[in-house]
N, C-alpha and C positions, 0 to 999 in steps of 0.2 A: 440397752439402757434408755429409760425415758429421757426426753429432752430437758425436762425440768426436774431437778433433784431437790427434794425438801429436806430440811434438817430440823430435828426436834430434840426436846429434852423430856425426860421422865423422872418423877420422884414418887415415892410412897409416903412422903412426909416422915421419913425416918427420924426417930427421936434423937436429936443431937445433944451435945453437952455444952455447958457454959465454960467460961474462961477458967473457973476453978474446978472443972472436971465433973460437975454434977449434971445429971440429965435435966434438960429443959422441960418446962411444962408443955403439955400437948398444945395448949392455946398459943404459946409463944412460937412453937414450931410451925403452926399453921400461919401465923403472921409472917414468919420468915419465908415460908414458901411463896406467899403473895409477893414479897419483895424480890425473891429470886425470879419469879415469872415476869415481874415488871422490868427487871434488868434484861431478861431475855428478849422482851419486846423492843426495848430501846436499842438492842444490838441487831435487830432484824432477824432473829431466829424465827423459824416458821411455825413451830408447834410446841405447846407445853402439855404433857400428859400427867394426870394425877391418878395413882392407883388407889383402889378401894380395899381397905383392910379393917379388921375388927379385932385388934390385939394391941397389947401394951407398947410394943416397940415401933409402931407406926401410928402417926397422929391423924391420918385422913381416913375417915369412914364415910364421909359424904362429899365426894369429889365435886359434884355439881354446885354445891353451895360455895366451896372455895373458888371454883372456876368463875362463878358469878361475881365474886369480889374482885378477882383478877380482871375480868371483863371491864369492870368500872375504872380500872387503873391503866388499861392498855388500849392500843389503837388497831394493831394489825395481826398480832400473833393468834394462831388458831388454838382453840381450847378443847381439850378432850380428856377422856378417862384412859387409864392404862393399868388394869382394865376395869370395866364394870362387870361384876359377877352376876350375870343374868340368871343363872340357875337358881339363886336364892332371892331374887327380886321379882317384881311384877313388871312384865314387858310394857304394859300401858303406862305405868307410873314412870318407868325409865324413859320412854318416849316423851312423855309430857315434860319431865324435868329438863331433858336436853333440848326439846323444842323451845322451852322457856329460856334456857341459856342462849339458844340461837337468836332469839328475839332481843335479849339484853345486849348481846355482843354484835348485833348487826350482821348475822350470818357466819359467825366464826366457830360454831360448835361442831364437835365430832364426838362419836362414841366408839370405843373399841370394846366389843363384847367378848367375854371369855367364860370358861367354866370355873376358872379360879384354881391356882395351885395350892392356895391355903383354903381350909375348909371350915374355919371358925364361923362363917356366916350361916352355915346350914343349921346347926343346933340353935344359934341365936335367933333365927327367924322361923324356926319350927319345920325345917325340911329334913327329910330322911336321906342320909348319904347313900342308901341303897338305890336311890333313884337318881344318882349323880348324872349319868348319861342321859336318861330319859328327860329329866328336867330341862337340861340345856337344849336338847333337840326340839322339844315341844315349845319351849318359850321362844327360841329363835324363830321357829315357824310363825308364831304369832307376831313377833317383832317385824319380820319381813313383810307380813301383811300390812302392818301399820305404816311402813315406809311408803306405801303406794298412796297414802293420804286420800283414800276412798272409803266409803262405808264398808265396814269390816264384817264379813260373814266367815266365821272360823269355828272349828270344833276340834278339841283335843281330848285327852283322857284325864289330865290332872287338874283341870279347872273347868268351870261351866262354859258353854259355848257363847259366842257373840253373834247377834243377828242384826245386820244392817246398822251397825254401831259406828258413829263418828267419834273421833278422839280429838281433843282440843288441848292447847292451841295448835293449829297447823303450822308447819314450817313456812316462813314467809316467802322464801325464794328457793325453788327446786326441792330437793329432798335432803334429809339429814344424812350427812356423810357418816357411814357406818362401816367399820372394819371388823373382821373376825380375828381375834388373837389366838395364836396357835403355839403351843410349847413343844409339840412333837407327836401329835396325833394325825395320822393320815386321814382319818375320818373327818376331822375338823377342816383339813385342807379341801377335801372334796365338798364338804358342806358349804364352805365359802364360795366355791365355784358354782354350786347348785343355786345359791341365793343371789349370785351375781354381785358379790361383795368383795372389797379389797382384803388382802391377806396381810396380817402383821405377825411376823415370826419373832417369838421371844427366844433369843439365843443367849443363854446364860452359862454355857459350859461347852468346851470343846471347840474344834476348828469350825468357824462359820460355814466353810465350804461343804461340810457334811450335810447341810440343809439343802444343797442343790437338788437332791431327789424330790424334796417337797415342792420346790419351785417347778420342777418338771411335771410333777403330778398335778399341780394347780393349772399349768398350761394345758395339759392333756384333758383334764376334766372340763375346763372352760370350753375347749374345742368340741368335746363330746356334747356339751349342753348347747352348742351352737352360738356361742357369743365370744367376743374378744376378752382377753385376760384383763382384769382390773389391776390396780396398783399393788405392788408388793413392798412391804416395809420390814425393817428389822429394829428390834429393841435389844440393846445390850448394855451392860454396865461399863463404867470407865471413869477416868479422872485425868485432867490436864493440869500440868504445872510447867514452870519455865524449863525444866530439864527432866530427862527420863528418871534420873536418880531421885530427884525431889518428888516427882509424882508418885513413885513407888513407895518412898518412905512415908509420905503423907497418907497414902491410901491403905497400905497394908494392915496396920494395926486395927483400924476401925472396920475394914472389910472383913478381916478374920473374926472379929467379935460377932458381926452380923451372920457371917457364913456358918460359924460354929454353933451359934445359938439355934439357927434353923436346922443345921445338920444334926444336932442332938435330938431334935424332935423327930427327925426322919431316919435316924439310924446311920448317918454318915460319919466317918471318922473326922477328927479335927483337921483343918486345912494346914498343910505344911508350907513353909516358905518356898520349897521347890515346886510344889503344885501351883502356888500363886505365880511364880516366875514362868512356869510352862503356859499358864492361861494368858499371861501378859505377852509372852513372846509369840505363841502360836494359837492361842485359844480365843475366848470371847471377851476378854478384858481389854478395853481400849485405854491403855494407861501410858502416859509419857509426856514428852514435849509436844507442842503443837504439830511439829513436823512428823513425829512418830505416830501420833494418833491419826493425823490426816492420811498418812500412807496406808494405815491399816483400814480406815474407813473406805478409802478409794478402792482398795483391793476387794473388800466385801461387796461394795456396790457393783463393781464389775463382775465379780463371780456369780452374784445372784440376780443381777438385773434390777436393782432396787429403784423405787421412786421416792423412798424416804428412809432416812436413818435417824433413830432416836437413841440418844445417850442417856442411860440411867445414871445420873450424876451424883445421887446421894448414896451413902453407904454406912448404915448403922450410925454411930455417934459422931461421924466426921463433922466438924463444926461448920456452922453457917458461913463464917468468914471464908473458909477454904472452898466451900461450895460456890460462893459468889465469885471468887477468883477463878475457879474452874470455868464457870459460865462465861466470864469475861474473855478468857483465852479461847474458848470454844467458838464464841461469836466473832471475835475480832481476828483470830488467826487461823483456827482449824478449818472453819467453813470456807474462807477464801482459798486456802491451800488445796482443799479437796476439789473445789471447782476448777482450779488451775490444772490439777493433775488429771482431771477427767475431760478437760477441754479438747 
């Protein structure tokens, strides 16, 4: 296990509900996310990640813009995406936006690049889903070239080549910290090792220990490429309240709404309370009192050798007030408990 363990939070800007039960405007949700990140910074949490989505139930489609607003209100928390859908974006523009965020935040920007488990961005921006794999492979190859901050000479199949091209602004100090987000593809694990980039595992179902083979693959691939393994992180959903019972009762109804809505699109059956309990007890949901959540995080960190754990704290319409209370408990109680357990 790395000597310094980082703790983060993730949100997609899930559209929450007001006190009278109605969905909030997307604009209000975005303002609430800025308040949530500001609280996380005050609590000493290491990272806030904002997901990119292009659909009615998530308010954040331009994470870098929201992160820039957060940068202006915070002092130390690192700021990143969770994830940026590189396949349907332009690698040069992504690099420029995050390099600009890095300047605004005095070196706190990160980007987590992924293929995206949601595909709405492909038709929106005019990309063919039949090129899903090839788009990511080619664009990641270009992005990796940009990270060197040298004149770029690059050629691919899906866009014109670049010849001796500089990209601005440069990152002021060092290089832009870039992770590869992986949901379960061995090819993406090897790709992260190939480009010498940290690995972020999105574990949203099942026992986290089932991802140990991916961690082993990452270590083996890094060794074969002749370099030390970079950091490994995990992103998983959860909720913290004063007691286990309260956490489950708060989280369950809204989590089910979100899970069933997405499940209907993907052909999954509705989530039962038993399935929810199984995920909370033995799977990827980090739900409960600070002590319960801390024990589960500590077990995952030890099992997978993590350098960072990121809690996806929002869940469908779960209200902003409950999200703020969860962040407070995560920062004040869960993180110190985990550090004590792993000391």
